[in-house]
C-alpha positions in Angstrom: -22.3 15.5 -26.9 -20.8 15.6 -23.4 -22.9 14.1 -20.6 -22.0 14.4 -16.9 -21.7 11.5 -14.5 -24.7 10.6 -12.4 -25.5 9.2 -8.9 -27.3 5.9 -8.9 -30.1 6.2 -6.3 -32.2 3.1 -7.1 -33.6 1.4 -4.0 -31.0 -0.1 -1.8 -31.4 -3.6 -0.4 -29.2 -4.9 2.4 -28.9 -7.9 4.7 -26.6 -8.8 7.6 -24.6 -11.9 6.8 -24.0 -13.7 3.6 -22.9 -17.1 2.3 -19.1 -17.2 2.7 -18.6 -20.8 1.4 -17.0 -21.5 -1.9 -18.9 -24.8 -2.3 -15.7 -26.7 -3.0 -15.3 -30.1 -1.4 -11.9 -30.7 0.3 -9.7 -33.4 -1.2 -9.2 -36.4 1.0 -5.6 -37.7 0.9 -5.1 -41.4 0.8 -1.3 -41.2 1.4 0.1 -42.7 4.6 1.0 -40.0 7.0 4.3 -40.5 8.8 4.8 -39.5 12.4 5.8 -35.8 12.3 9.3 -35.0 13.5 11.7 -32.0 13.7 14.3 -33.1 11.2 18.0 -33.4 12.1 19.0 -30.4 9.9 16.4 -28.3 11.7 17.8 -29.4 15.1 21.2 -28.2 13.9 19.8 -24.9 12.8 18.0 -24.3 16.1 21.1 -25.1 18.0 23.1 -22.5 16.1 20.2 -20.0 16.6 20.2 -20.6 20.4 24.0 -20.2 20.7 23.8 -16.9 18.8 20.8 -15.8 20.7 22.5 -16.1 24.1 25.7 -14.3 22.8 23.7 -11.4 21.3 21.6 -11.1 24.5 24.6 -11.0 26.7 26.4 -8.5 24.5 23.4 -6.1 24.4 23.2 -6.0 28.2 27.0 -5.6 28.5 26.9 -2.6 26.1 24.2 -0.6 28.0 25.4 2.6 29.6 21.9 4.0 30.4 20.1 2.3 33.2 16.3 1.7 33.3 14.2 0.0 35.9 13.0 -2.4 33.2 14.0 -3.3 29.7 12.2 -4.4 26.5 13.6 -7.6 25.0 12.7 -8.3 21.4 13.0 -11.7 19.6 12.4 -12.3 15.9 11.0 -15.7 15.0 10.7 -16.9 11.4 7.9 -19.5 11.0 7.2 -22.1 8.3 3.5 -21.2 8.3 1.5 -18.1 8.7 1.4 -16.9 12.3 -2.4 -16.6 12.9 -4.6 -15.5 15.8 -4.6 -19.0 17.4 -0.8 -19.2 17.4 -0.7 -15.7 18.8 -2.8 -16.8 21.8 -0.8 -20.0 22.3 2.6 -18.4 22.2 1.5 -15.8 24.7 0.0 -18.3 27.1 2.9 -20.7 26.9 5.9 -18.6 26.3 4.9 -15.1 27.4 5.6 -13.7 23.9 3.4 -10.9 22.3 3.7 -9.8 18.7 5.1 -6.4 18.0 5.1 -6.5 14.2 4.6 -9.0 11.3 6.5 -9.3 8.0 7.1 -11.8 5.3 3.3 -12.1 4.9 3.0 -12.8 8.6 5.5 -15.7 8.5 8.1 -13.6 10.4 7.1 -12.1 13.7 8.9 -9.7 16.1 7.9 -10.5 19.7 8.2 -8.7 22.9 9.1 -10.8 25.9 6.2 -9.9 28.1 6.4 -12.6 30.7 10.1 -13.5 31.4 9.2 -16.4 33.7 7.1 -18.0 30.9 9.9 -17.2 28.3 12.2 -19.5 30.3 9.9 -22.3 29.2 10.7 -21.4 25.6 14.4 -21.8 26.3 13.8 -25.1 28.1 11.9 -26.5 25.0 14.7 -25.3 22.7 17.4 -26.8 24.9 15.5 -30.1 25.0 15.3 -30.3 21.2 18.9 -29.3 20.5 20.1 -32.0 22.9 19.3 -34.5 20.3 21.5 -35.5 17.3 18.7 -37.0 15.2 15.1 -36.3 14.3 12.9 -35.3 17.2 9.2 -36.4 17.4 6.9 -33.6 18.4 3.2 -34.8 17.9 1.4 -34.4 21.2 4.6 -33.4 23.0 5.1 -30.3 25.2 7.6 -28.9 22.8 5.4 -29.2 19.7 5.3 -25.4 19.0 9.0 -25.4 18.3 8.4 -27.5 15.2 6.7 -24.4 13.6 10.0 -22.4 13.8 12.3 -22.0 10.9 14.8 -19.9 12.9 14.9 -17.2 15.6 17.2 -14.5 16.9 17.5 -11.9 19.7 17.1 -8.4 18.2 20.1 -6.3 19.0 20.9 -4.0 16.1 18.3 -1.4 15.2 20.2 0.7 12.7 19.9 -0.1 9.0 21.5 3.0 7.6 25.0 4.4 7.5 23.9 8.0 7.2 24.6 10.4 10.1 22.1 13.1 8.9 18.4 13.2 8.2 17.4 10.0 10.0 14.1 8.7 11.3 13.8 6.8 14.6 10.8 4.5 14.5 9.6 3.3 17.9 7.8 0.0 18.6 4.3 -0.4 19.9 5.3 -1.9 23.2 2.8 -3.7 25.4 4.9 -2.6 28.4 3.3 0.8 28.4 5.0 2.1 31.6 8.4 1.0 30.5 8.0 2.3 27.0 6.8 5.7 28.2 9.7 6.0 30.6 12.2 5.1 27.8 10.5 7.5 25.4 10.7 10.3 27.9 14.3 9.6 28.6 15.0 9.5 24.8 13.6 13.0 24.4 15.7 14.3 27.3 18.8 12.6 25.8 18.2 14.4 22.5 17.6 17.7 24.2 20.6 17.4 26.4 22.8 16.8 23.4 21.3 19.8 21.6 19.9 17.7 18.8 17.1 19.2 16.6 14.3 16.8 16.3 10.6 16.7 15.4 7.9 14.0 15.9 4.6 13.0 14.4 1.4 13.3 16.4 1.7 9.9 18.1 5.4 10.5 18.9 6.4 7.2 17.4 8.5 8.8 14.6 11.5 11.1 15.5 13.3 13.1 12.8 16.9 14.1 13.5 18.5 16.5 11.0 22.1 16.1 12.2 23.5 13.4 14.5 26.9 11.8 14.7 27.6 8.1 14.6 28.4 7.9 18.3 25.0 9.2 19.3 23.3 6.7 16.9 25.3 3.9 18.6 24.2 5.1 22.1 20.5 5.3 21.0 20.8 1.9 19.3 22.4 0.1 22.3 20.2 1.6 25.0 16.7 2.6 23.9 14.8 -0.7 23.4 11.7 1.2 22.1 13.6 2.2 19.0 12.8 -0.4 16.4 14.6 1.0 13.4 16.8 3.9 12.3 16.4 4.8 8.6 17.4 7.5 6.2 14.9 10.1 5.1 16.9 11.4 2.1 14.9 11.8 -1.1 15.7 9.3 -3.7 16.3 10.4 -7.3 14.7 13.8 -7.2 16.2 15.5 -10.1 15.7 18.7 -12.1 15.4 18.9 -15.9 18.3 17.5 -17.9 18.1 19.5 -21.0 17.5 23.2 -21.7 15.5 24.5 -24.6 16.6 27.9 -25.9 13.6 30.3 -25.9 13.2 34.0 -25.3 9.9 33.9 -23.5 7.1 31.5 -22.3 5.1 32.9 -25.1 1.5 32.0 -24.2 -1.5 33.3 -22.4 -3.3 31.5 -19.6 -7.1 31.2 -19.2 -7.9 30.9 -15.5 -11.5 29.6 -15.0 -13.5 30.3 -11.9 -13.8 27.9 -9.0 -10.5 26.1 -9.7 -9.5 23.5 -7.1 -6.1 23.8 -5.5 -3.5 21.0 -5.4 -0.8 20.8 -2.8 2.6 20.4 -4.4 4.9 18.6 -1.9 8.3 19.3 -3.5 11.2 21.7 -3.7 9.1 24.9 -3.7 7.5 26.7 -6.7 9.1 29.7 -8.5 6.9 32.6 -9.4 7.0 32.7 -13.2 4.7 34.5 -15.6 2.4 31.5 -16.5 1.7 30.9 -12.8 0.3 34.4 -12.3 -2.8 34.1 -10.1 -2.4 30.3 -9.8 0.0 30.1 -6.8 -2.1 30.2 -3.6 -0.8 32.5 -0.9 0.2 30.9 2.4 2.5 28.3 1.1 4.3 26.0 3.6 8.0 25.7 3.9 9.5 23.2 6.4 13.1 23.4 5.2 14.3 26.6 7.0 15.6 27.7 3.6 14.2 30.4 1.2 11.0 29.7 -0.7 12.9 29.8 -4.0 12.9 26.5 -6.0 16.7 26.3 -6.6 16.4 23.0 -8.5 13.4 23.8 -10.5 11.8 20.4 -9.7 8.8 21.7 -7.9 8.2 24.3 -10.6 8.2 21.8 -13.5 5.9 19.5 -11.4 3.5 22.5 -10.8 3.4 23.4 -14.5 2.3 19.9 -15.4 -0.3 19.8 -12.7 -1.7 23.2 -13.7 -1.8 22.7 -17.5 -1.9 18.9 -17.7 -0.9 17.2 -20.9 -2.0 20.2 -23.1 1.2 22.2 -22.7 3.8 19.6 -23.5 1.8 18.0 -26.3 1.0 21.0 -28.3 2.1 24.6 -29.1 -0.8 27.1 -28.7 -1.2 30.7 -28.0 -3.2 30.0 -24.8 -3.8 27.3 -22.4 -6.6 26.7 -19.8 -5.4 26.1 -16.2 -6.8 23.0 -14.6 -6.0 23.9 -11.0 -4.2 26.3 -8.7 -1.2 25.1 -6.6 -0.1 25.5 -3.0 3.7 25.2 -2.5 4.6 22.8 0.2 8.4 22.9 0.3 10.0 19.9 2.0 13.3 19.8 0.1 15.8 22.6 -0.8 18.4 20.6 -2.6 17.7 17.5 -4.5 19.5 15.1 -2.1 18.4 16.7 1.2 16.7 14.7 3.9 13.0 15.2 4.5 11.6 16.0 7.9 8.8 13.5 7.5 6.9 14.4 10.7 6.9 18.0 9.6 5.7 16.9 6.1 2.8 15.2 7.8 2.0 18.3 9.7 2.2 20.4 6.5 -0.4 18.2 4.8 -2.7 18.5 7.8 -2.3 22.3 7.8 -2.9 22.6 4.1 -6.1 20.5 4.5 -7.3 22.4 7.5 -6.4 26.0 6.5 -6.9 25.8 2.7 -9.3 22.8 2.3 -6.9 21.0 0.0 -7.8 17.4 -0.7 -5.4 16.6 -3.6 -1.7 16.5 -3.1 1.2 15.7 -5.5 4.3 14.1 -4.1 6.9 13.5 -6.8 9.6 12.4 -4.4 10.3 9.1 -2.6 12.8 7.3 -0.4 14.8 4.1 -1.1 13.5 1.1 -3.2 11.7 -1.6 -1.3 13.1 -5.1 -0.9 11.2 -8.0 -2.4 8.1 -8.9 -0.4 9.0 -6.2 2.2 6.1 -5.2 4.5 4.5 -1.7 4.5 6.7 1.0 5.8 6.0 3.5 8.6 6.1 6.2 5.9 3.3 4.6 3.9 1.4 3.9 7.2 1.5 7.6 8.2 0.3 8.7 4.7 -2.5 6.1 4.8 -3.7 7.4 8.2 -3.8 11.0 6.8 -5.7 9.9 3.7 -8.3 8.1 5.8 -8.7 10.7 8.6 -8.7 13.8 6.5 -10.3 12.5 3.3 -7.3 13.5 1.1 -5.7 11.8 -1.8 -1.9 11.9 -2.4 -0.5 11.1 -5.8 2.9 9.5 -5.2 5.6 8.8 -7.9 7.1 5.3 -7.6 10.6 6.7 -8.2 13.2 6.4 -11.0 16.2 4.3 -11.6 19.2 6.6 -11.6 20.0 7.8 -15.2 23.8 7.7 -14.9 23.7 4.2 -13.4 21.3 3.1 -16.2 23.6 4.5 -18.9 26.6 2.6 -17.4 24.6 -0.6 -17.2 23.7 -0.3 -20.9 27.2 0.7 -22.1 30.2 0.3 -19.8 28.8 -2.8 -17.9 26.8 -4.3 -20.8 25.2 -7.6 -19.9 22.2 -9.6 -21.3 20.5 -9.3 -17.9 20.5 -5.5 -18.3 18.5 -5.8 -21.5 14.8 -4.8 -21.6 12.8 -6.2 -19.9 15.2 -8.6 -18.1 16.5 -5.5 -16.3 13.3 -5.4 -14.1 13.2 -9.1 -13.1 16.0 -11.7 -13.2 16.3 -13.4 -9.9 19.3 -15.6 -10.9 21.2 -12.9 -12.7 24.9 -13.4 -13.4 25.4 -9.6 -13.6 28.1 -8.5 -11.1 26.7 -5.0 -10.9 22.9 -5.1 -11.1 20.2 -6.8 -9.0 16.6 -6.6 -10.1 15.5 -5.8 -6.6 16.8 -2.3 -7.2 14.0 -1.7 -9.8 11.2 -2.2 -7.1 9.0 0.7 -6.2 10.3 3.2 -3.6 8.9 4.0 -0.2 6.2 5.3 0.5 4.6 4.5 -2.9 3.2 1.2 -1.4 0.6 3.4 0.4 -2.8 1.8 -0.2 -5.2 4.7 0.5 -3.4 6.9 -1.9 -2.4 6.5 -5.6 1.0 5.5 -6.9 2.1 6.5 -10.4 4.6 4.9 -12.8 5.8 6.1 -16.3 5.7 5.1 -19.9 8.4 6.2 -22.3 6.2 8.5 -24.4 6.6 12.3 -24.2 3.1 13.3 -25.3 4.3 14.5 -28.7 3.5 13.0 -32.1 5.5 10.0 -33.3 7.7 7.7 -31.2 10.4 9.8 -29.5 11.5 7.1 -27.1 15.3 6.6 -26.7 16.6 3.6 -24.6 13.1 2.1 -24.1 12.0 0.0 -27.1 8.9 2.0 -27.9 7.0 4.9 -26.4 4.0 2.7 -25.4 6.2 0.5 -23.3 6.9 1.1 -19.6 9.9 3.4 -19.4 13.3 1.8 -18.7 13.7 3.9 -15.5 10.2 3.3 -14.0 9.7 0.9 -11.1 7.7 -2.3 -10.5 5.6 -3.7 -7.7 7.8 -5.4 -5.1 5.6 -8.4 -4.2 6.8 -11.5 -5.8 4.7 -14.6 -5.2 7.3 -16.8 -7.0 9.8 -16.5 -4.2 9.6 -18.7 -1.1 9.2 -17.2 2.3 11.1 -19.0 5.1 11.6 -21.9 2.7 7.9 -22.2 2.0 6.1 -21.4 -1.3 3.1 -19.2 -1.5 -0.3 -20.9 -1.5 -2.3 -19.9 -4.6 -5.0 -18.5 -2.4 -2.6 -16.0 -1.0 -2.1 -14.3 -4.4 -4.2 -11.2 -5.0 -4.5 -10.0 -8.6 -5.9 -6.6 -7.5 -3.1 -5.6 -5.3 -0.5 -3.8 -7.3 1.6 -0.7 -7.3 1.8 1.5 -9.4 -1.9 1.9 -9.7 -1.6 3.9 -12.9 0.9 5.1 -15.5 1.2 8.0 -17.8 3.8 9.4 -20.3 7.0 10.4 -18.4 9.4 10.9 -21.3 12.5 8.8 -21.9 16.2 8.9 -21.1 18.7 10.1 -22.5 18.3 12.3 -25.6 16.9 15.8 -25.6 13.9 15.1 -27.8 12.9 12.1 -25.7 12.1 14.2 -22.7 8.9 16.0 -21.9 8.9 19.8 -22.3 8.3 21.5 -19.0 8.2 25.0 -17.6 11.3 26.7 -16.0 12.4 30.1 -14.9 13.6 32.7 -17.5 17.2 32.3 -16.4 16.8 28.6 -17.1 15.7 29.3 -20.7 11.9 29.3 -19.9 11.6 25.6 -20.8 13.5 22.4 -20.3 13.1 18.8 -21.2 13.4 16.0 -18.7 11.9 12.6 -17.9 10.8 10.5 -14.9 7.9 9.4 -12.8 8.1 12.9 -11.3 6.4 14.1 -14.5 3.9 11.3 -15.1 2.6 11.8 -11.6 1.4 15.5 -11.8 -0.1 14.7 -15.3 -2.5 12.3 -13.6 -2.9 14.7 -10.6 -4.0 17.3 -13.2 -6.8 15.0 -14.4 -7.9 14.4 -10.8 -8.0 18.2 -10.3 -10.3 18.5 -13.3 -12.6 15.8 -11.9 -12.8 17.7 -8.6 -13.4 20.9 -10.5 -16.4 19.4 -12.4 -17.7 17.4 -9.5 -16.6 19.3 -6.3 -18.9 17.2 -4.0 -17.3 13.9 -4.9 -15.1 12.2 -2.2 -11.5 11.6 -3.1 -12.1 7.9 -3.2 -14.6 8.5 -5.9 -12.0 10.6 -7.8 -9.6 7.7 -7.4 -12.2 5.2 -8.6 -13.1 7.3 -11.6 -9.4 7.4 -12.7 -9.1 3.6 -12.2 -12.3 2.9 -14.0 -11.2 5.0 -17.0 -7.8 3.3 -17.3 -6.7 0.7 -19.8 -3.6 -0.7 -21.3 -2.3 -3.1 -23.9 -2.5 -6.8 -23.2 0.8 -8.6 -23.0 0.2 -10.4 -26.3 0.0 -7.0 -28.0 3.5 -6.1 -26.7 6.1 -8.6 -28.1 8.6 -8.0 -25.3 6.0 -8.9 -22.7 4.2 -11.6 -24.7 5.2 -14.3 -22.2 5.3 -12.2 -19.1 2.0 -10.7 -18.3 2.7 -10.7 -14.6 5.7 -8.4 -15.0 3.8 -6.1 -17.3 1.0 -5.8 -14.7 3.6 -5.0 -12.0 4.9 -2.1 -14.1 1.6 -0.5 -15.4 -1.1 -1.4 -12.8 -4.5 -0.5 -14.2 -2.9 1.4 -17.1 -3.4 4.8 -18.5 -6.4 6.9 -17.3 -8.6 8.3 -20.1 -9.2 12.0 -19.3 -12.3 12.2 -21.4 -13.9 9.1 -19.9 -13.0 10.1 -16.4 -14.8 13.4 -16.8 -17.8 12.8 -19.1 -19.8 10.2 -21.1 -21.0 10.1 -24.7 -24.5 9.2 -25.8 -23.7 5.5 -26.0 -22.4 5.2 -22.4 -23.1 6.3 -18.9 -21.0 6.5 -15.7 -22.9 6.0 -12.5 -21.4 6.7 -9.0 -22.4 5.1 -5.8 -21.1 6.7 -2.6 -22.4 4.7 0.3 -21.5 2.9 3.5 -21.6 -0.7 4.5 -21.2 -2.6 7.8 -18.8 -5.6 8.2 -20.5 -8.9 7.2 -23.3 -7.0 5.4 -24.3 -7.4 1.8 -25.9 -4.7 -0.3 -27.6 -4.8 -3.7 -28.9 -2.1 -6.0 -30.9 -2.8 -9.1 -30.0 -1.4 -12.5 -32.8 -1.2 -15.2 -31.7 -1.4 -18.8 -33.6 0.2 -21.8 -36.1 -2.1 -23.5 -34.7 -1.2 -26.9 -31.5 -3.2 -26.1 -33.6 -6.5 -26.3 -34.4 -5.7 -29.9 -31.1 -4.1 -31.2 -28.7 -7.0 -30.8 -26.2 -4.7 -29.3 -24.2 -5.9 -26.3 -23.3 -4.0 -23.1 -20.0 -3.8 -21.4 -20.0 -3.1 -17.7 -16.8 -1.8 -16.1 -17.1 -1.6 -12.4 -14.5 -0.2 -10.0 -14.5 0.2 -6.2 -12.3 2.2 -4.0 -12.3 2.7 -0.2 -10.0 3.7 2.5 -9.4 2.3 6.0 -7.3 2.7 9.1 -4.3 0.4 8.5 -2.9 -2.0 11.1 0.7 -0.8 11.6 3.3 -3.6 11.5 0.9 -6.3 10.4 1.9 -7.4 6.9 -1.2 -9.6 6.1 -3.6 -7.5 8.2 -2.3 -4.1 7.1 -5.6 -3.5 5.3 -8.0 -5.2 7.7 -11.2 -4.3 5.8 -12.5 -6.2 2.7 -15.1 -5.1 0.2 -15.9 -6.6 -3.2 -18.6 -6.5 -5.8 -20.3 -8.6 -8.5 -22.9 -8.2 -11.2 -26.0 -10.2 -10.2 -29.5 -11.1 -11.3 -32.0 -8.6 -9.9 -33.5 -11.0 -7.3 -34.2 -10.7 -3.6 -31.3 -9.8 -1.3 -32.2 -13.0 0.7 -31.4 -15.1 -2.3 -28.2 -13.2 -3.1 -27.0 -13.5 0.4 -27.9 -17.2 1.0 -27.3 -18.9 -2.3 -24.1 -19.7 -4.1 -22.9 -16.9 -6.3 -23.0 -19.3 -9.3 -26.8 -19.4 -8.9 -27.3 -15.6 -8.5 -24.8 -14.0 -10.9 -26.1 -12.2 -14.0 -24.2 -14.5 -16.3 -22.4 -17.8 -15.9 -18.7 -17.1 -15.2 -19.2 -13.8 -13.6 -17.1 -13.6 -10.3 -16.7 -11.4 -7.3 -14.1 -8.8 -7.8 -12.0 -10.1 -4.9 -12.0 -13.5 -3.1 -12.3 -13.5 0.7 -11.7 -17.2 1.1 -9.1 -17.8 3.8 -9.3 -14.1 4.6 -6.6 -14.2 7.4 -4.0 -15.6 5.0 -4.3 -13.1 2.2 -3.7 -9.4 1.6 -6.7 -7.4 0.6 -6.8 -4.6 -1.9 -8.9 -1.5 -1.5 -8.9 -0.8 -5.3 -10.6 -3.3 -7.6 -11.8 -3.1 -11.2 -13.6 -5.7 -13.3 -15.3 -5.9 -16.6 -18.6 -7.8 -17.3 -20.0 -8.3 -20.8 -23.7 -9.0 -21.5 -24.6 -10.4 -25.0 -28.0 -9.7 -26.5 -29.3 -13.1 -25.3 -28.1 -12.4 -21.8 -30.1 -9.1 -21.7 -33.2 -11.0 -22.9 -32.8 -13.7 -20.3 -32.3 -11.1 -17.5 -35.5 -9.4 -18.7 -33.6 -6.1 -19.0 -32.5 -5.7 -15.4 -29.5 -6.6 -13.3 -28.2 -5.7 -9.8 -24.8 -4.8 -8.5 -23.9 -6.4 -5.1 -21.3 -5.2 -2.6 -20.2 -7.2 0.4 -17.9 -6.4 3.4 -16.0 -8.3 6.1 -13.0 -7.7 8.4 -9.9 -9.7 9.5 -9.7 -11.1 12.9 -5.9 -11.1 13.6 -5.5 -7.3 13.9 -4.9 -4.9 16.7 -7.8 -5.2 19.2 -8.5 -1.5 19.3 -8.6 -1.3 15.5 -10.9 -4.4 15.4 -13.4 -2.7 17.7 -13.5 0.3 15.4 -13.9 -1.9 12.3 -16.8 -4.0 13.6 -18.7 -1.2 15.3 -18.9 1.2 12.3 -20.2 1.6 8.8 -17.5 2.1 6.2 -17.6 4.4 3.2 -17.0 3.2 -0.3 -17.1 4.6 -3.8 -18.3 2.4 -6.6 -18.1 3.5 -10.3 -20.2 1.7 -12.9 -19.5 2.5 -16.5 -22.0 1.0 -19.0 -21.1 1.1 -22.6 -23.2 0.0 -25.5 -21.2 -1.7 -28.2 -22.9 -0.8 -31.4 -23.2 -3.8 -33.8 -26.4 -2.1 -35.1 -26.7 1.6 -35.2 -30.3 2.4 -33.9 -30.3 6.1 -33.2 -31.1 5.3 -29.5 -29.4 7.3 -26.7 -28.3 4.9 -23.9 -27.5 7.9 -21.6 -30.9 9.5 -21.8 -32.8 6.2 -21.7 -31.0 5.2 -18.5 -32.0 8.5 -17.0 -35.6 7.8 -17.8 -35.9 4.4 -16.2 -33.6 4.6 -13.2 -33.4 7.0 -10.3 -30.3 8.9 -11.4 -29.2 12.4 -10.5 -26.7 14.4 -12.5 -23.8 15.2 -10.2 -23.2 18.8 -9.0 -24.5 20.6 -12.1 -22.5 23.8 -11.2 -20.8 26.4 -13.3 -17.1 25.6 -13.3 -15.8 27.7 -16.1 -14.0 24.6 -17.5 -14.3 23.7 -21.2 -16.3 20.4 -21.0 -16.7 20.0 -24.8 -14.2 17.2 -25.1 -15.4 16.2 -28.6 -16.7 12.8 -27.5 
């Protein structure tokens, strides 16, 4: 029997403020503390930095050919410790330096010289220290702030790409508003005077230039201080099918249910083929200035997987049921073209406004991220869109190039290229491969959206994997999360409290096929002149397969927010433990970085059986507030001896803080399974005294909140044994808490603290049957709780999943 998900509407209890202490006593050190000094080797380094700083500064001013009344000087300082709000205030008051952006988990800061008179004091302190040839005491001294600096430099070069076409100019958030606006205006005039085609995003802090020569890039770099970076917008590893399958027709009928949701396909266009009849929405968007034809076939195969899901490639049938319609959003013509990213953002806005589209598939990415690199401007812009519009973008994490991978495994054979060393080997002796190149690609680090990786399976029976050891393993070509807490930052190791188990990309994985044999790929749709079908592999395929499940969820529950759809996918997902996969038996951390929360279960994401129930909470919470909702359990559980498994998942979106590595997600929420007691007790007492069972913990820690990255997706499992259910008298409560970071943009902080923030919480309760009793958990829960079946509407979809 198939049971729909329900809203949990039991009485809500809330209270402002909660106990934020861990209850841990700090350790008292009995070691003798020596007088702190700036060591001799550091004095030497600072001397070298200062000499280079002055040379670079002088050279930049010598190379200017465009005059401005005022200029913007930027200095990068790498600190030994995290640069917090207190240091921010002190550095401004003493040296006239204001942060522009943070990286390296806020241990590296780009400053704008806001007060040049005060900045002279910085130079004086540096000059005093480097005048010594031995250690320099600093405790209580006027130059004590310099002891926190690992190194520093004047920022001259902005360009980080050799490309002359398809580039993005990213501008800084300068505190010198008048100077910045003057430079931006003159930059626009310069581009127009040189007949350069360009587009910008809404805030005009990203400029896309389709074609520009190297001389122009040099002039922009040397004269416009507001330009922080110049990067390529070329798509990375977007590729069509590798193998053709000889057929004479598509050979199946399509059932098109009523009220199908529409998914925006951000890709190379969509070809009109017979199976798509009535499923391609009119009014597609094309930002390429080329024809609407999908010359590569990439957007077409992606659309086929979104429309038909896993049914088409996993089985041969006479008819298939469509899961969604698609809107073509063509942003690429050829596979290696550049992408006009500002226009892509406008296209998403237009599709949402004109067509009401809330789900988008983006099986294209840019270059891989460096280890521990901060969030990109591309991810930031997509996070803004997701939060403002209430949309959800499914982003592939990218693929390792198949030709390069073949060479690494054959021509350039090396033990460090073996699976899974290929993904992570920091001290590799390979002369041709670095594991950093297997990191996820920009912008798949986006937090408000979902990022998808791939397994080596191809949805067919048996193991058809090729170069990957087995079809249940992460595919050889898929990519891993780029945060690595084992590496030091500015010579300093990570504190254990900085590590966040919830923060991971990809979020989910699905079958994507395997390289390099025909039968290892997934069978996808193509045009008649491309033999109707082809086989290929990649995260470009696993992504729309999950998008298709999301579309089904939206079709069954059209009123759910996209964050609830996201949470349902996460809640349904699971994967093998590392001990079950011999090649990852001793490397669970790497496995997690490759698979995230695992594979979503389509059936569980859509419906429940009689022995389980999925409850949805869509609510709002204020910063520093705590909420609890009681959940009443059927009395028969006390007698049956069956245990309950709670799987709870939360998802929420937020405005990100651009350029703030640790504060990028400034909003924290977390949950726990508690005793059903008063909200006053839950808020005031230690969690060890109020949890439903000893050992239950909050889904995410907020201790030392300024020094850690938050995650807006969390999932945790809680098990109640029969004796636990008895001791709880058949009732529990779920608690949700919220707080914000302090060291974020002041305008953003005001928005955070003055508003309620939406969240989606999914609670799946499953009865593990040790004794078959004939009871129906789903119906019993409906009887004793205030539950409403979600949007009981006629969808036309086949909901008999056989569960």
